[in-house]
C-alpha positions as CSV (number, residue, x, y, z in Angstrom):
1,M,-26.9,-47.1,70.1
2,A,-26.2,-45.6,66.7
3,H,-25.5,-41.9,66.5
4,T,-27.4,-40.1,63.8
5,H,-26.5,-36.6,62.4
6,S,-29.2,-34.1,61.5
7,T,-28.9,-30.9,59.7
8,A,-29.9,-27.6,61.2
9,A,-33.0,-27.5,59.0
10,E,-34.1,-30.9,60.2
11,R,-33.7,-29.9,63.8
12,K,-35.5,-26.6,63.2
13,G,-38.4,-28.1,61.3
14,M,-40.5,-26.7,58.5
15,D,-40.8,-22.9,58.5
16,W,-44.6,-22.4,58.5
17,K,-44.3,-18.6,58.3
18,A,-42.1,-18.8,55.2
19,A,-44.5,-21.3,53.7
20,L,-47.4,-18.9,54.2
21,W,-45.5,-16.0,52.7
22,A,-44.3,-18.2,49.8
23,G,-48.0,-19.1,49.1
24,L,-49.0,-15.5,49.0
25,I,-46.1,-14.4,46.8
26,A,-46.5,-17.3,44.3
27,G,-50.3,-16.8,44.3
28,A,-50.0,-13.1,43.4
29,I,-47.5,-13.9,40.7
30,F,-49.7,-16.7,39.3
31,M,-52.8,-14.5,39.2
32,M,-51.1,-11.6,37.5
33,L,-49.4,-13.9,34.9
34,E,-52.6,-15.8,34.2
35,M,-54.6,-12.6,33.7
36,I,-52.0,-10.9,31.6
37,L,-51.4,-14.0,29.4
38,V,-55.0,-14.6,28.8
39,A,-55.5,-10.9,27.7
40,V,-52.4,-10.6,25.5
41,T,-52.8,-13.9,23.7
42,G,-56.4,-13.1,22.8
43,M,-57.7,-16.1,24.7
44,G,-60.2,-14.0,26.6
45,S,-60.8,-11.2,29.1
46,P,-58.3,-10.9,32.0
47,W,-61.4,-11.0,34.3
48,G,-62.2,-14.6,33.1
49,P,-59.8,-16.5,35.3
50,P,-61.0,-14.7,38.5
51,R,-64.6,-15.3,37.6
52,M,-63.9,-19.0,37.0
53,I,-62.4,-19.2,40.5
54,A,-65.2,-17.3,42.1
55,A,-67.7,-19.6,40.5
56,M,-66.4,-22.4,42.7
57,V,-68.5,-20.9,45.6
58,M,-70.7,-18.4,43.8
59,G,-72.1,-20.7,41.1
60,R,-72.1,-20.6,37.4
61,D,-74.0,-17.3,37.2
62,V,-70.7,-15.3,37.6
63,L,-69.1,-17.0,34.6
64,P,-68.5,-15.0,31.4
65,P,-69.8,-13.7,29.1
66,P,-69.4,-10.9,29.8
67,A,-66.1,-11.3,31.6
68,T,-66.0,-7.8,33.0
69,F,-64.6,-6.4,36.2
70,D,-66.8,-6.9,39.3
71,L,-65.3,-6.1,42.6
72,G,-67.4,-8.5,44.6
73,V,-66.6,-11.4,42.2
74,L,-62.9,-10.5,42.2
75,M,-62.8,-10.3,46.0
76,I,-64.4,-13.8,46.4
77,A,-62.0,-15.1,43.8
78,M,-59.0,-13.7,45.6
79,V,-60.0,-15.2,48.9
80,I,-60.4,-18.6,47.4
81,H,-57.3,-18.3,45.3
82,F,-55.0,-17.1,48.2
83,V,-56.4,-19.7,50.6
84,L,-55.6,-22.5,48.1
85,S,-52.1,-20.9,47.4
86,I,-51.3,-20.9,51.1
87,V,-52.5,-24.5,51.5
88,Y,-50.3,-25.5,48.4
89,G,-47.5,-23.5,50.0
90,F,-47.7,-25.6,53.2
91,I,-47.7,-28.8,51.2
92,L,-44.7,-27.9,49.0
93,A,-42.8,-26.5,51.9
94,W,-43.3,-29.7,53.8
95,I,-42.0,-31.7,50.8
96,L,-39.0,-29.5,50.3
97,W,-38.2,-29.6,54.1
98,R,-38.7,-33.3,54.3
99,W,-36.6,-34.2,51.3
100,G,-34.0,-31.6,52.3
101,L,-33.7,-30.2,48.7
102,G,-31.3,-27.5,47.8
103,L,-32.4,-24.6,45.7
104,G,-31.8,-26.1,42.2
105,L,-33.7,-29.3,43.0
106,A,-36.3,-27.4,44.9
107,L,-37.1,-25.3,41.8
108,L,-37.5,-28.4,39.7
109,A,-39.6,-30.0,42.4
110,G,-41.7,-26.8,42.6
111,A,-42.2,-26.8,38.8
112,A,-43.3,-30.5,38.9
113,F,-45.6,-29.7,41.9
114,G,-47.1,-26.9,39.8
115,L,-47.7,-29.2,36.8
116,T,-49.3,-31.8,39.1
117,L,-51.6,-29.1,40.5
118,Y,-52.6,-28.2,37.0
119,L,-53.4,-31.9,36.2
120,V,-55.3,-32.4,39.4
121,N,-57.2,-29.2,39.2
122,F,-58.0,-29.2,35.5
123,Y,-58.5,-32.9,34.9
124,G,-59.6,-34.1,38.4
125,F,-61.7,-31.4,40.0
126,A,-62.8,-29.9,36.6
127,S,-64.3,-33.1,35.6
128,A,-65.9,-33.9,38.8
129,L,-66.9,-30.5,40.4
130,F,-66.0,-27.5,38.3
131,P,-66.5,-28.4,34.6
132,W,-66.1,-24.8,33.4
133,F,-62.3,-25.1,34.1
134,A,-62.1,-27.6,31.2
135,E,-62.3,-24.7,28.8
136,A,-59.0,-23.3,30.3
137,R,-57.0,-26.4,29.5
138,N,-54.3,-24.7,27.6
139,W,-50.7,-23.7,27.6
140,V,-51.4,-20.5,29.5
141,S,-52.8,-22.4,32.4
142,I,-50.0,-25.0,32.3
143,L,-47.3,-22.4,32.2
144,S,-48.9,-20.4,35.0
145,H,-49.1,-23.5,37.2
146,I,-45.5,-24.4,36.5
147,V,-44.4,-20.8,37.3
148,F,-46.5,-20.9,40.4
149,G,-44.7,-24.0,41.7
150,A,-41.2,-22.8,40.9
151,V,-41.9,-19.4,42.5
152,L,-43.4,-21.1,45.5
153,A,-40.3,-23.2,46.0
154,W,-38.0,-20.2,45.4
155,A,-39.9,-18.0,47.8
156,Y,-40.0,-20.7,50.5
157,K,-36.3,-21.4,50.2
158,A,-35.5,-17.7,50.2
159,I,-37.7,-16.8,53.2
160,A,-36.9,-19.9,55.2
161,R,-33.1,-19.1,55.4
């Protein structure tokens, strides 16, 4: 019978709590980055991205204009956004755990994961279910997703230690 060696991480398994926290951290950074960049680049109101997210369950009536602050819309958007961020956190954590990636490769994998999320969300789901996201196909959304993935990987690796 062949003897196999496993690392401590393989014996321990994926850290679900770290994945949850990583999703929350990366989700918060993503949302702040997206809202700030949209506003400072003149691409629209900072309340536009949350309204686009909220429209996934509330319908098109919440879409701008005007893209103003609305607490109810913002709360619905945050629930959707953070649930998705946690789900994505579990997926990426599983990938990082399964592949046994160190921090450097984990950051690259996370950035690639974020870019993949952008492509799936903005070209897959946007075309099929949520066409209003097509108007946000731009460098701000691409950058925000890449940063999300990298932060997600970093946070998971940092917390899972």
